C-alpha positions as a printed NumPy array, in Angstrom:
array([[ 15.534,  -7.511,   8.229],
       [ 13.292,  -6.884,  11.227],
       [ 15.131,  -3.63 ,  11.937],
       [ 14.47 ,  -2.16 ,   8.5  ],
       [ 10.718,  -2.798,   8.42 ],
       [  9.82 ,  -0.286,  11.154],
       [ 12.14 ,   2.289,   9.574],
       [ 10.491,   1.912,   6.184],
       [  7.048,   2.071,   7.754],
       [  7.946,   5.24 ,   9.654],
       [  9.245,   6.831,   6.455],
       [  6.047,   5.94 ,   4.622],
       [  3.966,   7.361,   7.469],
       [  5.957,  10.606,   7.372],
       [  5.545,  10.887,   3.609],
       [  1.852,  10.031,   3.258],
       [  0.339,  11.133,   6.592],
       [ -2.122,  14.003,   6.407],
       [ -0.974,  15.465,   9.739],
       [  1.458,  14.591,  12.551],
       [ -0.957,  12.335,  14.43 ],
       [ -2.282,  10.527,  11.353],
       [ -1.848,   6.768,  11.645],
       [ -4.721,   5.385,   9.64 ],
       [ -6.021,   7.704,   6.942],
       [ -7.153,   6.064,   3.737],
       [ -4.229,   7.543,   1.804],
       [ -1.749,   6.159,   4.314],
       [ -3.353,   2.721,   4.306],
       [ -3.174,   2.592,   0.514],
       [  0.502,   3.611,   0.604],
       [  1.381,   0.964,   3.192],
       [ -0.52 ,  -1.752,   1.327],
       [  1.155,  -0.758,  -1.937],
       [  4.579,  -1.084,  -0.338],
       [  3.715,  -4.527,   1.057],
       [  2.274,  -5.641,  -2.287],
       [  5.408,  -4.573,  -4.166],
       [  7.572,  -6.432,  -1.653],
       [  5.503,  -9.618,  -1.993],
       [  5.594,  -9.445,  -5.778],
       [  9.405,  -9.455,  -5.65 ],
       [  9.29 , -12.397,  -3.233],
       [  6.936, -14.38 ,  -5.453],
       [  9.118, -13.863,  -8.512],
       [ 11.863, -15.771,  -6.691],
       [  9.58 , -18.296,  -4.933],
       [  7.015, -19.305,  -7.524],
       [  5.495, -22.146,  -5.483],
       [  4.789, -20.117,  -2.339],
       [  1.01 , -20.336,  -2.53 ],
       [  0.26 , -19.133,   0.997],
       [  2.065, -15.874,   0.277],
       [  0.208, -15.646,  -3.042],
       [ -3.111, -15.923,  -1.176],
       [ -2.044, -13.18 ,   1.226],
       [ -1.021, -11.012,  -1.714],
       [ -4.409, -11.457,  -3.371],
       [ -6.153, -10.5  ,  -0.124],
       [ -4.036,  -7.338,   0.131],
       [ -4.727,  -6.423,  -3.486],
       [ -8.466,  -6.807,  -2.869],
       [ -8.297,  -4.686,   0.259],
       [ -6.319,  -1.978,  -1.543],
       [ -8.811,  -2.045,  -4.405],
       [-11.649,  -1.323,  -1.964],
       [ -9.685,   1.542,  -0.409],
       [ -8.823,   2.99 ,  -3.822],
       [-12.443,   2.769,  -4.934],
       [-13.586,   4.566,  -1.781],
       [-10.971,   7.291,  -2.153],
       [-11.739,   7.84 ,  -5.838],
       [-15.422,   8.392,  -4.989],
       [-14.957,  10.569,  -1.892],
       [-11.856,  12.573,  -2.817],
       [-11.144,  12.255,  -6.558],
       [ -8.417,  14.924,  -6.541],
       [ -6.547,  13.275,  -3.662],
       [ -6.898,   9.939,  -5.436],
       [ -5.308,  11.292,  -8.629],
       [ -2.346,  12.713,  -6.697],
       [ -1.839,   9.498,  -4.72 ],
       [ -2.12 ,   7.319,  -7.827],
       [  0.611,   9.336,  -9.511],
       [  2.878,   9.139,  -6.454],
       [  2.409,   5.393,  -5.992],
       [  2.128,   4.581,  -9.707],
       [ -1.204,   2.817,  -9.246],
       [ -3.304,   1.958, -12.281],
       [ -6.981,   2.784, -12.373]])
């Protein structure tokens, strides 16, 4: 499993990066957090009593919410496009 994580991350960076050297734009951070959140949701469906993972998930959701709020205020058009791509609710 450790070999697939970097590959997935590289693919996400290629897809959501603004330019070739982009490693931390707000859009990219939201995309990476969304991927991690979706992965943890699947994990928690199987492991219902894993409370430490649940706490980490809630922290990630809060962080993504702050990023999404910032992006929707600063670049509303980019936010709409990203929300459609990632299937994020408002």
